[in-house]
C-alpha positions as protocol buffer text, in pm:
chain_id: "A"
residue {
  index: 1
  type: MET
  ca { x: 1619 y: -2021 z: 326 }
}
residue {
  index: 2
  type: ARG
  ca { x: 1407 y: -1735 z: 460 }
}
residue {
  index: 3
  type: GLN
  ca { x: 1464 y: -1591 z: 808 }
}
residue {
  index: 4
  type: ILE
  ca { x: 1149 y: -1557 z: 1019 }
}
residue {
  index: 5
  type: TYR
  ca { x: 1154 y: -1375 z: 1352 }
}
residue {
  index: 6
  type: TYR
  ca { x: 862 y: -1455 z: 1578 }
}
residue {
  index: 7
  type: GLU
  ca { x: 710 y: -1380 z: 1915 }
}
residue {
  index: 8
  type: GLU
  ca { x: 644 y: -1710 z: 2090 }
}
residue {
  index: 9
  type: LYS
  ca { x: 293 y: -1596 z: 2190 }
}
residue {
  index: 10
  type: ALA
  ca { x: 210 y: -1563 z: 1819 }
}
residue {
  index: 11
  type: LEU
  ca { x: 219 y: -1941 z: 1786 }
}
residue {
  index: 12
  type: GLU
  ca { x: -82 y: -1968 z: 2019 }
}
residue {
  index: 13
  type: TYR
  ca { x: -306 y: -1819 z: 1747 }
}
residue {
  index: 14
  type: PRO
  ca { x: -449 y: -2020 z: 1455 }
}
residue {
  index: 15
  type: LEU
  ca { x: -276 y: -1797 z: 1200 }
}
residue {
  index: 16
  type: GLY
  ca { x: 54 y: -1831 z: 1385 }
}
residue {
  index: 17
  type: LYS
  ca { x: 26 y: -2210 z: 1369 }
}
residue {
  index: 18
  type: TYR
  ca { x: -64 y: -2189 z: 1000 }
}
residue {
  index: 19
  type: LEU
  ca { x: 242 y: -1977 z: 925 }
}
residue {
  index: 20
  type: MET
  ca { x: 467 y: -2209 z: 1125 }
}
residue {
  index: 21
  type: GLU
  ca { x: 353 y: -2498 z: 907 }
}
residue {
  index: 22
  type: LYS
  ca { x: 369 y: -2294 z: 586 }
}
residue {
  index: 23
  type: PHE
  ca { x: 729 y: -2190 z: 649 }
}
residue {
  index: 24
  type: LYS
  ca { x: 843 y: -2497 z: 840 }
}
residue {
  index: 25
  type: ASN
  ca { x: 1152 y: -2538 z: 625 }
}
residue {
  index: 26
  type: ASP
  ca { x: 1276 y: -2183 z: 691 }
}
residue {
  index: 27
  type: ILE
  ca { x: 1485 y: -2050 z: 978 }
}
residue {
  index: 28
  type: TRP
  ca { x: 1275 y: -1948 z: 1281 }
}
residue {
  index: 29
  type: ILE
  ca { x: 1430 y: -1709 z: 1533 }
}
residue {
  index: 30
  type: PRO
  ca { x: 1246 y: -1625 z: 1860 }
}
residue {
  index: 31
  type: ILE
  ca { x: 1223 y: -1259 z: 1966 }
}
residue {
  index: 32
  type: GLU
  ca { x: 1075 y: -1078 z: 2264 }
}
residue {
  index: 33
  type: SER
  ca { x: 896 y: -807 z: 2067 }
}
residue {
  index: 34
  type: HIS
  ca { x: 824 y: -740 z: 1700 }
}
residue {
  index: 35
  type: ASN
  ca { x: 885 y: -371 z: 1779 }
}
residue {
  index: 36
  type: LYS
  ca { x: 1237 y: -418 z: 1909 }
}
residue {
  index: 37
  type: ILE
  ca { x: 1478 y: -656 z: 1739 }
}
residue {
  index: 38
  type: PRO
  ca { x: 1832 y: -538 z: 1830 }
}
residue {
  index: 39
  type: GLU
  ca { x: 2014 y: -756 z: 1579 }
}
residue {
  index: 40
  type: LEU
  ca { x: 1810 y: -599 z: 1297 }
}
residue {
  index: 41
  type: SER
  ca { x: 1801 y: -239 z: 1419 }
}
residue {
  index: 42
  type: SER
  ca { x: 2180 y: -235 z: 1431 }
}
residue {
  index: 43
  type: ARG
  ca { x: 2219 y: -342 z: 1068 }
}
residue {
  index: 44
  type: PRO
  ca { x: 2361 y: -87 z: 818 }
}
residue {
  index: 45
  type: ASN
  ca { x: 2149 y: 81 z: 549 }
}
residue {
  index: 46
  type: SER
  ca { x: 2325 y: -129 z: 287 }
}
residue {
  index: 47
  type: ASP
  ca { x: 2143 y: -436 z: 425 }
}
residue {
  index: 48
  type: PHE
  ca { x: 1800 y: -291 z: 342 }
}
residue {
  index: 49
  type: LEU
  ca { x: 1735 y: -510 z: 38 }
}
residue {
  index: 50
  type: LYS
  ca { x: 1866 y: -823 z: 208 }
}
residue {
  index: 51
  type: MET
  ca { x: 1627 y: -766 z: 498 }
}
residue {
  index: 52
  type: LYS
  ca { x: 1335 y: -747 z: 255 }
}
residue {
  index: 53
  type: ASN
  ca { x: 1341 y: -1128 z: 257 }
}
residue {
  index: 54
  type: TYR
  ca { x: 1275 y: -1145 z: 631 }
}
residue {
  index: 55
  type: ILE
  ca { x: 930 y: -1190 z: 787 }
}
residue {
  index: 56
  type: ILE
  ca { x: 842 y: -1083 z: 1140 }
}
residue {
  index: 57
  type: ILE
  ca { x: 548 y: -1256 z: 1309 }
}
residue {
  index: 58
  type: GLY
  ca { x: 391 y: -1103 z: 1618 }
}
residue {
  index: 59
  type: VAL
  ca { x: 78 y: -997 z: 1802 }
}
residue {
  index: 60
  type: ARG
  ca { x: -51 y: -645 z: 1735 }
}
residue {
  index: 61
  type: LYS
  ca { x: -109 y: -452 z: 2055 }
}
residue {
  index: 62
  type: THR
  ca { x: -186 y: -108 z: 1908 }
}
residue {
  index: 63
  type: HIS
  ca { x: -548 y: -76 z: 1796 }
}
residue {
  index: 64
  type: LYS
  ca { x: -610 y: 298 z: 1802 }
}
residue {
  index: 65
  type: TYR
  ca { x: -821 y: 423 z: 1511 }
}
residue {
  index: 66
  type: VAL
  ca { x: -710 y: 757 z: 1366 }
}
residue {
  index: 67
  type: LYS
  ca { x: -963 y: 993 z: 1208 }
}
residue {
  index: 68
  type: ASN
  ca { x: -904 y: 1060 z: 841 }
}
residue {
  index: 69
  type: ASN
  ca { x: -1050 y: 1314 z: 598 }
}
residue {
  index: 70
  type: LYS
  ca { x: -963 y: 1180 z: 255 }
}
residue {
  index: 71
  type: THR
  ca { x: -1123 y: 859 z: 128 }
}
residue {
  index: 72
  type: SER
  ca { x: -1201 y: 712 z: 469 }
}
residue {
  index: 73
  type: ASP
  ca { x: -1330 y: 806 z: 811 }
}
residue {
  index: 74
  type: PHE
  ca { x: -1066 y: 612 z: 1004 }
}
residue {
  index: 75
  type: LEU
  ca { x: -717 y: 471 z: 952 }
}
residue {
  index: 76
  type: VAL
  ca { x: -715 y: 125 z: 1110 }
}
residue {
  index: 77
  type: PRO
  ca { x: -403 y: -59 z: 1234 }
}
residue {
  index: 78
  type: TYR
  ca { x: -454 y: -399 z: 1080 }
}
residue {
  index: 79
  type: THR
  ca { x: -292 y: -732 z: 999 }
}
residue {
  index: 80
  type: SER
  ca { x: 48 y: -620 z: 867 }
}
residue {
  index: 81
  type: SER
  ca { x: 298 y: -339 z: 837 }
}
residue {
  index: 82
  type: GLY
  ca { x: 593 y: -285 z: 609 }
}
residue {
  index: 83
  type: CYS
  ca { x: 619 y: -449 z: 269 }
}
residue {
  index: 84
  type: GLY
  ca { x: 815 y: -712 z: 84 }
}
residue {
  index: 85
  type: ALA
  ca { x: 853 y: -493 z: -225 }
}
residue {
  index: 86
  type: SER
  ca { x: 1137 y: -242 z: -269 }
}
residue {
  index: 87
  type: CYS
  ca { x: 977 y: 91 z: -356 }
}
residue {
  index: 88
  type: MET
  ca { x: 1225 y: 374 z: -307 }
}
residue {
  index: 89
  type: TYR
  ca { x: 986 y: 613 z: -131 }
}
residue {
  index: 90
  type: TYR
  ca { x: 764 y: 414 z: 108 }
}
residue {
  index: 91
  type: LEU
  ca { x: 966 y: 418 z: 426 }
}
residue {
  index: 92
  type: VAL
  ca { x: 715 y: 520 z: 687 }
}
residue {
  index: 93
  type: CYS
  ca { x: 962 y: 474 z: 972 }
}
residue {
  index: 94
  type: ASN
  ca { x: 1327 y: 389 z: 1029 }
}
residue {
  index: 95
  type: PHE
  ca { x: 1451 y: 125 z: 787 }
}
residue {
  index: 96
  type: ASN
  ca { x: 1483 y: -146 z: 1052 }
}
residue {
  index: 97
  type: LYS
  ca { x: 1104 y: -154 z: 1091 }
}
residue {
  index: 98
  type: CYS
  ca { x: 1009 y: -111 z: 726 }
}
residue {
  index: 99
  type: SER
  ca { x: 1267 y: -315 z: 545 }
}
residue {
  index: 100
  type: TYR
  ca { x: 1067 y: -629 z: 620 }
}
residue {
  index: 101
  type: LEU
  ca { x: 707 y: -744 z: 634 }
}
residue {
  index: 102
  type: ARG
  ca { x: 552 y: -775 z: 980 }
}
residue {
  index: 103
  type: LEU
  ca { x: 251 y: -1006 z: 1009 }
}
residue {
  index: 104
  type: PHE
  ca { x: 14 y: -986 z: 1306 }
}
residue {
  index: 105
  type: VAL
  ca { x: -164 y: -1310 z: 1388 }
}
residue {
  index: 106
  type: ASN
  ca { x: -444 y: -1186 z: 1616 }
}
residue {
  index: 107
  type: ARG
  ca { x: -672 y: -1114 z: 1323 }
}
residue {
  index: 108
  type: GLU
  ca { x: -986 y: -1235 z: 1503 }
}
residue {
  index: 109
  type: GLU
  ca { x: -943 y: -965 z: 1769 }
}
residue {
  index: 110
  type: MET
  ca { x: -874 y: -695 z: 1511 }
}
residue {
  index: 111
  type: LEU
  ca { x: -1171 y: -790 z: 1293 }
}
residue {
  index: 112
  type: GLU
  ca { x: -1411 y: -809 z: 1588 }
}
residue {
  index: 113
  type: ARG
  ca { x: -1306 y: -460 z: 1694 }
}
residue {
  index: 114
  type: LEU
  ca { x: -1354 y: -339 z: 1337 }
}
residue {
  index: 115
  type: LEU
  ca { x: -1701 y: -492 z: 1305 }
}
residue {
  index: 116
  type: LYS
  ca { x: -1808 y: -346 z: 1638 }
}
residue {
  index: 117
  type: LYS
  ca { x: -1706 y: 4 z: 1530 }
}
residue {
  index: 118
  type: ALA
  ca { x: -1865 y: -43 z: 1186 }
}
residue {
  index: 119
  type: ARG
  ca { x: -2203 y: -116 z: 1345 }
}
residue {
  index: 120
  type: GLU
  ca { x: -2198 y: 223 z: 1521 }
}
residue {
  index: 121
  type: GLY
  ca { x: -2241 y: 421 z: 1198 }
}
residue {
  index: 122
  type: ASP
  ca { x: -2191 y: 425 z: 824 }
}
residue {
  index: 123
  type: PHE
  ca { x: -1812 y: 454 z: 807 }
}
residue {
  index: 124
  type: VAL
  ca { x: -1529 y: 387 z: 564 }
}
residue {
  index: 125
  type: PHE
  ca { x: -1226 y: 220 z: 722 }
}
residue {
  index: 126
  type: GLU
  ca { x: -880 y: 237 z: 563 }
}
residue {
  index: 127
  type: ILE
  ca { x: -724 y: -97 z: 655 }
}
residue {
  index: 128
  type: GLY
  ca { x: -421 y: -81 z: 425 }
}
residue {
  index: 129
  type: SER
  ca { x: -234 y: 233 z: 526 }
}
residue {
  index: 130
  type: ASN
  ca { x: 61 y: 43 z: 680 }
}
residue {
  index: 131
  type: SER
  ca { x: 110 y: -233 z: 426 }
}
residue {
  index: 132
  type: ASP
  ca { x: -6 y: -373 z: 92 }
}
residue {
  index: 133
  type: LEU
  ca { x: -282 y: -616 z: 186 }
}
residue {
  index: 134
  type: VAL
  ca { x: -298 y: -780 z: -157 }
}
residue {
  index: 135
  type: LEU
  ca { x: 66 y: -879 z: -125 }
}
residue {
  index: 136
  type: GLU
  ca { x: 11 y: -989 z: 234 }
}
residue {
  index: 137
  type: ASN
  ca { x: -293 y: -1193 z: 131 }
}
residue {
  index: 138
  type: ALA
  ca { x: -69 y: -1411 z: -86 }
}
residue {
  index: 139
  type: ILE
  ca { x: 86 y: -1533 z: 241 }
}
residue {
  index: 140
  type: THR
  ca { x: -191 y: -1518 z: 501 }
}
residue {
  index: 141
  type: LYS
  ca { x: -529 y: -1504 z: 316 }
}
residue {
  index: 142
  type: ASN
  ca { x: -618 y: -1230 z: 564 }
}
residue {
  index: 143
  type: LEU
  ca { x: -784 y: -1017 z: 297 }
}
residue {
  index: 144
  type: VAL
  ca { x: -1013 y: -1303 z: 196 }
}
residue {
  index: 145
  type: TYR
  ca { x: -1099 y: -1358 z: 563 }
}
residue {
  index: 146
  type: THR
  ca { x: -1171 y: -988 z: 618 }
}
residue {
  index: 147
  type: ILE
  ca { x: -1374 y: -921 z: 303 }
}
residue {
  index: 148
  type: GLU
  ca { x: -1600 y: -1224 z: 356 }
}
residue {
  index: 149
  type: ASN
  ca { x: -1671 y: -1136 z: 719 }
}
residue {
  index: 150
  type: PHE
  ca { x: -1721 y: -764 z: 657 }
}
residue {
  index: 151
  type: ALA
  ca { x: -1972 y: -847 z: 382 }
}
residue {
  index: 152
  type: LYS
  ca { x: -2214 y: -969 z: 650 }
}
residue {
  index: 153
  type: LEU
  ca { x: -2278 y: -608 z: 760 }
}
residue {
  index: 154
  type: ASN
  ca { x: -2547 y: -391 z: 603 }
}
residue {
  index: 155
  type: LYS
  ca { x: -2350 y: -66 z: 634 }
}
residue {
  index: 156
  type: SER
  ca { x: -1994 y: 70 z: 641 }
}
residue {
  index: 157
  type: HIS
  ca { x: -1707 y: -14 z: 402 }
}
residue {
  index: 158
  type: ILE
  ca { x: -1345 y: -117 z: 412 }
}
residue {
  index: 159
  type: THR
  ca { x: -1088 y: 18 z: 168 }
}
residue {
  index: 160
  type: PHE
  ca { x: -722 y: -37 z: 85 }
}
residue {
  index: 161
  type: PRO
  ca { x: -469 y: 70 z: -180 }
}
residue {
  index: 162
  type: THR
  ca { x: -247 y: -175 z: -365 }
}
residue {
  index: 163
  type: LYS
  ca { x: 31 y: -191 z: -622 }
}
residue {
  index: 164
  type: PHE
  ca { x: -22 y: -562 z: -681 }
}
residue {
  index: 165
  type: ALA
  ca { x: -241 y: -752 z: -926 }
}
residue {
  index: 166
  type: MET
  ca { x: -275 y: -1088 z: -747 }
}
residue {
  index: 167
  type: CYS
  ca { x: -651 y: -1050 z: -709 }
}
residue {
  index: 168
  type: GLY
  ca { x: -763 y: -1400 z: -814 }
}
residue {
  index: 169
  type: ASP
  ca { x: -859 y: -1499 z: -458 }
}
residue {
  index: 170
  type: LEU
  ca { x: -1089 y: -1196 z: -433 }
}
residue {
  index: 171
  type: LEU
  ca { x: -1292 y: -1233 z: -751 }
}
residue {
  index: 172
  type: SER
  ca { x: -1531 y: -1508 z: -639 }
}
residue {
  index: 173
  type: LEU
  ca { x: -1589 y: -1375 z: -286 }
}
residue {
  index: 174
  type: ASN
  ca { x: -1926 y: -1264 z: -159 }
}
residue {
  index: 175
  type: HIS
  ca { x: -1804 y: -911 z: -79 }
}
residue {
  index: 176
  type: GLY
  ca { x: -2149 y: -757 z: -50 }
}
residue {
  index: 177
  type: GLY
  ca { x: -2032 y: -433 z: -208 }
}
residue {
  index: 178
  type: ARG
  ca { x: -1860 y: -346 z: 122 }
}
residue {
  index: 179
  type: THR
  ca { x: -1502 y: -339 z: -10 }
}
residue {
  index: 180
  type: ILE
  ca { x: -1339 y: -56 z: -207 }
}
residue {
  index: 181
  type: VAL
  ca { x: -1013 y: -138 z: -386 }
}
residue {
  index: 182
  type: ARG
  ca { x: -787 y: 152 z: -485 }
}
residue {
  index: 183
  type: MET
  ca { x: -530 y: 51 z: -745 }
}
residue {
  index: 184
  type: SER
  ca { x: -214 y: 261 z: -742 }
}
residue {
  index: 185
  type: LEU
  ca { x: -80 y: 344 z: -1088 }
}
residue {
  index: 186
  type: ASN
  ca { x: 235 y: 509 z: -1218 }
}
residue {
  index: 187
  type: PRO
  ca { x: 411 y: 530 z: -1554 }
}
residue {
  index: 188
  type: GLU
  ca { x: 588 y: 211 z: -1659 }
}
residue {
  index: 189
  type: GLU
  ca { x: 927 y: 383 z: -1632 }
}
residue {
  index: 190
  type: ILE
  ca { x: 866 y: 462 z: -1264 }
}
residue {
  index: 191
  type: ILE
  ca { x: 727 y: 118 z: -1184 }
}
residue {
  index: 192
  type: LYS
  ca { x: 1031 y: -55 z: -1331 }
}
residue {
  index: 193
  type: SER
  ca { x: 1298 y: 168 z: -1182 }
}
residue {
  index: 194
  type: ILE
  ca { x: 1147 y: 296 z: -855 }
}
residue {
  index: 195
  type: GLU
  ca { x: 853 y: 71 z: -756 }
}
residue {
  index: 196
  type: ARG
  ca { x: 1074 y: -236 z: -765 }
}
residue {
  index: 197
  type: GLY
  ca { x: 912 y: -569 z: -693 }
}
residue {
  index: 198
  type: THR
  ca { x: 555 y: -453 z: -760 }
}
residue {
  index: 199
  type: SER
  ca { x: 319 y: -563 z: -1038 }
}
residue {
  index: 200
  type: PRO
  ca { x: 371 y: -424 z: -1392 }
}
residue {
  index: 201
  type: LEU
  ca { x: 130 y: -160 z: -1519 }
}
residue {
  index: 202
  type: ASP
  ca { x: -48 y: -393 z: -1763 }
}
residue {
  index: 203
  type: MET
  ca { x: -122 y: -641 z: -1485 }
}
residue {
  index: 204
  type: ARG
  ca { x: -255 y: -369 z: -1255 }
}
residue {
  index: 205
  type: LEU
  ca { x: -488 y: -242 z: -1526 }
}
residue {
  index: 206
  type: SER
  ca { x: -610 y: -595 z: -1591 }
}
residue {
  index: 207
  type: ALA
  ca { x: -676 y: -638 z: -1218 }
}
residue {
  index: 208
  type: ILE
  ca { x: -884 y: -319 z: -1212 }
}
residue {
  index: 209
  type: GLU
  ca { x: -1114 y: -454 z: -1482 }
}
residue {
  index: 210
  type: LYS
  ca { x: -1143 y: -798 z: -1320 }
}
residue {
  index: 211
  type: LEU
  ca { x: -1227 y: -653 z: -979 }
}
residue {
  index: 212
  type: TRP
  ca { x: -1478 y: -408 z: -1127 }
}
residue {
  index: 213
  type: ARG
  ca { x: -1652 y: -684 z: -1323 }
}
residue {
  index: 214
  type: ALA
  ca { x: -1663 y: -887 z: -1000 }
}
residue {
  index: 215
  type: GLY
  ca { x: -1871 y: -608 z: -846 }
}
residue {
  index: 216
  type: TYR
  ca { x: -1611 y: -430 z: -638 }
}
residue {
  index: 217
  type: LYS
  ca { x: -1598 y: -54 z: -626 }
}
residue {
  index: 218
  type: VAL
  ca { x: -1255 y: 28 z: -773 }
}
residue {
  index: 219
  type: ALA
  ca { x: -1077 y: 363 z: -768 }
}
residue {
  index: 220
  type: ILE
  ca { x: -749 y: 477 z: -919 }
}
residue {
  index: 221
  type: LEU
  ca { x: -468 y: 620 z: -711 }
}
residue {
  index: 222
  type: ILE
  ca { x: -201 y: 803 z: -914 }
}
residue {
  index: 223
  type: ALA
  ca { x: 74 y: 792 z: -656 }
}
residue {
  index: 224
  type: PRO
  ca { x: 323 y: 899 z: -586 }
}
residue {
  index: 225
  type: VAL
  ca { x: 360 y: 1150 z: -866 }
}
residue {
  index: 226
  type: ILE
  ca { x: 736 y: 1189 z: -915 }
}
residue {
  index: 227
  type: PHE
  ca { x: 869 y: 1486 z: -1108 }
}
residue {
  index: 228
  type: LEU
  ca { x: 1151 y: 1314 z: -1292 }
}
residue {
  index: 229
  type: ASP
  ca { x: 1289 y: 1482 z: -1603 }
}
residue {
  index: 230
  type: GLY
  ca { x: 1030 y: 1435 z: -1878 }
}
residue {
  index: 231
  type: TYR
  ca { x: 755 y: 1349 z: -1627 }
}
residue {
  index: 232
  type: LYS
  ca { x: 481 y: 1511 z: -1835 }
}
residue {
  index: 233
  type: ASP
  ca { x: 542 y: 1276 z: -2127 }
}
residue {
  index: 234
  type: MET
  ca { x: 547 y: 978 z: -1888 }
}
residue {
  index: 235
  type: TYR
  ca { x: 213 y: 1067 z: -1729 }
}
residue {
  index: 236
  type: VAL
  ca { x: 52 y: 1142 z: -2066 }
}
residue {
  index: 237
  type: ARG
  ca { x: 146 y: 790 z: -2176 }
}
residue {
  index: 238
  type: LEU
  ca { x: 3 y: 652 z: -1850 }
}
residue {
  index: 239
  type: LEU
  ca { x: -329 y: 833 z: -1897 }
}
residue {
  index: 240
  type: ASP
  ca { x: -347 y: 727 z: -2261 }
}
residue {
  index: 241
  type: LYS
  ca { x: -295 y: 365 z: -2159 }
}
residue {
  index: 242
  type: ILE
  ca { x: -566 y: 386 z: -1893 }
}
residue {
  index: 243
  type: ASN
  ca { x: -798 y: 533 z: -2155 }
}
residue {
  index: 244
  type: ASP
  ca { x: -716 y: 265 z: -2412 }
}
residue {
  index: 245
  type: VAL
  ca { x: -746 y: -35 z: -2180 }
}
residue {
  index: 246
  type: LEU
  ca { x: -1023 y: 19 z: -1925 }
}
residue {
  index: 247
  type: PRO
  ca { x: -1393 y: -29 z: -2011 }
}
residue {
  index: 248
  type: GLU
  ca { x: -1600 y: 274 z: -2107 }
}
residue {
  index: 249
  type: ASN
  ca { x: -1857 y: 210 z: -1834 }
}
residue {
  index: 250
  type: PHE
  ca { x: -1582 y: 206 z: -1572 }
}
residue {
  index: 251
  type: LYS
  ca { x: -1436 y: 534 z: -1698 }
}
residue {
  index: 252
  type: LYS
  ca { x: -1775 y: 703 z: -1661 }
}
residue {
  index: 253
  type: VAL
  ca { x: -1777 y: 642 z: -1284 }
}
residue {
  index: 254
  type: MET
  ca { x: -1403 y: 655 z: -1223 }
}
residue {
  index: 255
  type: GLU
  ca { x: -1270 y: 819 z: -908 }
}
residue {
  index: 256
  type: ILE
  ca { x: -908 y: 934 z: -889 }
}
residue {
  index: 257
  type: GLU
  ca { x: -676 y: 1028 z: -604 }
}
residue {
  index: 258
  type: ILE
  ca { x: -349 y: 1210 z: -674 }
}
residue {
  index: 259
  type: ILE
  ca { x: -58 y: 1217 z: -430 }
}
residue {
  index: 260
  type: PHE
  ca { x: 277 y: 1386 z: -489 }
}
residue {
  index: 261
  type: MET
  ca { x: 588 y: 1217 z: -356 }
}
residue {
  index: 262
  type: THR
  ca { x: 725 y: 1323 z: -19 }
}
residue {
  index: 263
  type: TYR
  ca { x: 1079 y: 1234 z: 76 }
}
residue {
  index: 264
  type: SER
  ca { x: 1315 y: 1241 z: 373 }
}
residue {
  index: 265
  type: PHE
  ca { x: 1672 y: 1220 z: 493 }
}
residue {
  index: 266
  type: VAL
  ca { x: 1608 y: 855 z: 583 }
}
residue {
  index: 267
  type: HIS
  ca { x: 1500 y: 781 z: 226 }
}
residue {
  index: 268
  type: ARG
  ca { x: 1812 y: 947 z: 92 }
}
residue {
  index: 269
  type: LYS
  ca { x: 2056 y: 750 z: 306 }
}
residue {
  index: 270
  type: ILE
  ca { x: 1891 y: 414 z: 241 }
}
residue {
  index: 271
  type: ASN
  ca { x: 1854 y: 472 z: -132 }
}
residue {
  index: 272
  type: GLU
  ca { x: 2213 y: 589 z: -169 }
}
residue {
  index: 273
  type: GLU
  ca { x: 2355 y: 292 z: 23 }
}
residue {
  index: 274
  type: SER
  ca { x: 2115 y: 20 z: -96 }
}
residue {
  index: 275
  type: PHE
  ca { x: 2012 y: 128 z: -446 }
}
residue {
  index: 276
  type: GLY
  ca { x: 2295 y: 361 z: -542 }
}
residue {
  index: 277
  type: TRP
  ca { x: 2037 y: 619 z: -650 }
}
residue {
  index: 278
  type: ASP
  ca { x: 1885 y: 915 z: -467 }
}
residue {
  index: 279
  type: LEU
  ca { x: 1552 y: 1067 z: -571 }
}
residue {
  index: 280
  type: TYR
  ca { x: 1623 y: 1397 z: -395 }
}
residue {
  index: 281
  type: ASP
  ca { x: 1623 y: 1694 z: -637 }
}
residue {
  index: 282
  type: SER
  ca { x: 1745 y: 2019 z: -480 }
}
residue {
  index: 283
  type: GLY
  ca { x: 1605 y: 2219 z: -771 }
}
residue {
  index: 284
  type: LYS
  ca { x: 1252 y: 2089 z: -722 }
}
residue {
  index: 285
  type: MET
  ca { x: 1229 y: 2000 z: -350 }
}
residue {
  index: 286
  type: THR
  ca { x: 1222 y: 2205 z: -33 }
}
residue {
  index: 287
  type: GLY
  ca { x: 1221 y: 2131 z: 339 }
}
residue {
  index: 288
  type: ARG
  ca { x: 906 y: 2016 z: 511 }
}
residue {
  index: 289
  type: GLY
  ca { x: 990 y: 1982 z: 876 }
}
residue {
  index: 290
  type: ARG
  ca { x: 1300 y: 1826 z: 1022 }
}
residue {
  index: 291
  type: GLY
  ca { x: 1464 y: 1586 z: 778 }
}
residue {
  index: 292
  type: LYS
  ca { x: 1168 y: 1585 z: 538 }
}
residue {
  index: 293
  type: TYR
  ca { x: 1120 y: 1720 z: 186 }
}
residue {
  index: 294
  type: TRP
  ca { x: 844 y: 1780 z: -64 }
}
residue {
  index: 295
  type: TYR
  ca { x: 811 y: 1951 z: -398 }
}
residue {
  index: 296
  type: LYS
  ca { x: 822 y: 2330 z: -406 }
}
residue {
  index: 297
  type: GLY
  ca { x: 488 y: 2509 z: -429 }
}
residue {
  index: 298
  type: SER
  ca { x: 534 y: 2627 z: -786 }
}
residue {
  index: 299
  type: ILE
  ca { x: 637 y: 2278 z: -900 }
}
residue {
  index: 300
  type: ARG
  ca { x: 337 y: 2120 z: -727 }
}
residue {
  index: 301
  type: ALA
  ca { x: 96 y: 2378 z: -871 }
}
residue {
  index: 302
  type: GLU
  ca { x: 226 y: 2322 z: -1223 }
}
residue {
  index: 303
  type: GLY
  ca { x: 203 y: 1945 z: -1183 }
}
residue {
  index: 304
  type: GLU
  ca { x: -150 y: 1959 z: -1045 }
}
residue {
  index: 305
  type: ALA
  ca { x: -274 y: 2187 z: -1324 }
}
residue {
  index: 306
  type: PHE
  ca { x: -114 y: 1961 z: -1582 }
}
residue {
  index: 307
  type: LEU
  ca { x: -267 y: 1641 z: -1442 }
}
residue {
  index: 308
  type: ARG
  ca { x: -611 y: 1793 z: -1398 }
}
residue {
  index: 309
  type: GLU
  ca { x: -611 y: 1918 z: -1757 }
}
residue {
  index: 310
  type: GLU
  ca { x: -490 y: 1588 z: -1906 }
}
residue {
  index: 311
  type: ILE
  ca { x: -736 y: 1384 z: -1698 }
}
residue {
  index: 312
  type: LYS
  ca { x: -1025 y: 1609 z: -1802 }
}
residue {
  index: 313
  type: LYS
  ca { x: -935 y: 1565 z: -2170 }
}
residue {
  index: 314
  type: ARG
  ca { x: -960 y: 1187 z: -2152 }
}
residue {
  index: 315
  type: PHE
  ca { x: -1204 y: 1126 z: -1867 }
}
residue {
  index: 316
  type: PRO
  ca { x: -1464 y: 1404 z: -1860 }
}
residue {
  index: 317
  type: TYR
  ca { x: -1681 y: 1212 z: -1613 }
}
residue {
  index: 318
  type: ALA
  ca { x: -1400 y: 1118 z: -1373 }
}
residue {
  index: 319
  type: LYS
  ca { x: -1407 y: 1263 z: -1023 }
}
residue {
  index: 320
  type: ILE
  ca { x: -1074 y: 1375 z: -875 }
}
residue {
  index: 321
  type: LEU
  ca { x: -1128 y: 1317 z: -503 }
}
residue {
  index: 322
  type: TYR
  ca { x: -823 y: 1513 z: -387 }
}
residue {
  index: 323
  type: VAL
  ca { x: -471 y: 1622 z: -478 }
}
residue {
  index: 324
  type: VAL
  ca { x: -205 y: 1636 z: -207 }
}
């Protein structure tokens, strides 16, 4: 049985009641705050994977929009944080907040705030920076709810990245061209060994084509680029597969984002104690602030030049939006 920790106020919302019914046969444990759960925060790093099966249900109180300068104008705190998958690099906070999926039930309040801001200008809102909304949608249908309501506007867009291919619910929606889906891709070797619990590469590529044919704007996010031994061969095979599988008309308008992996002391400890494998490479990484690491400048420059060259060979019309 699944363990579900919940704020009692969350059950006053329609989504909270829906989730209570959906998971009625699981173990429900009341908590005072989704931000502070002592019995979870005291757990050892070795419990990280076990805690991936937990769900936290609460009411989001933080609604501050953060200005962004990449593919959106604002980062928006939205309907979830954390993730149920087990990628070895996406730990945006201490493990006891990111080892599980947190669902926020006050979606009506969050969407109304989003729509109000969207009417003030022609903006792009990143709504998936804290979680994978396609995975969350399989539980809550929040993405369906959001896309359909945002489609009623005549300006502004929402966008989100995903590593999941469960897009069936989205294909028949009246999205109004207001939603941008950014599919994250990596070589099959990295997906299987490091992006554990996410959709296979073939399924992600199939989802790209389905979403594009359904009228969505779809971009490709190559992220995170990980400089494992033999990485150039791995990424050449990835680019060849993209070229072989995706439609020619899509490739002519393709937009690509490239992000190199960043790492931290927290990642190292959790991965060592939960996965038995550490991605830290002292020969390729250097410090980036207290307890954080990224690839050395020369390594990054070589990787960027390599990817730009290989992308240009196969996709002469593709636009690389940024490399970081």
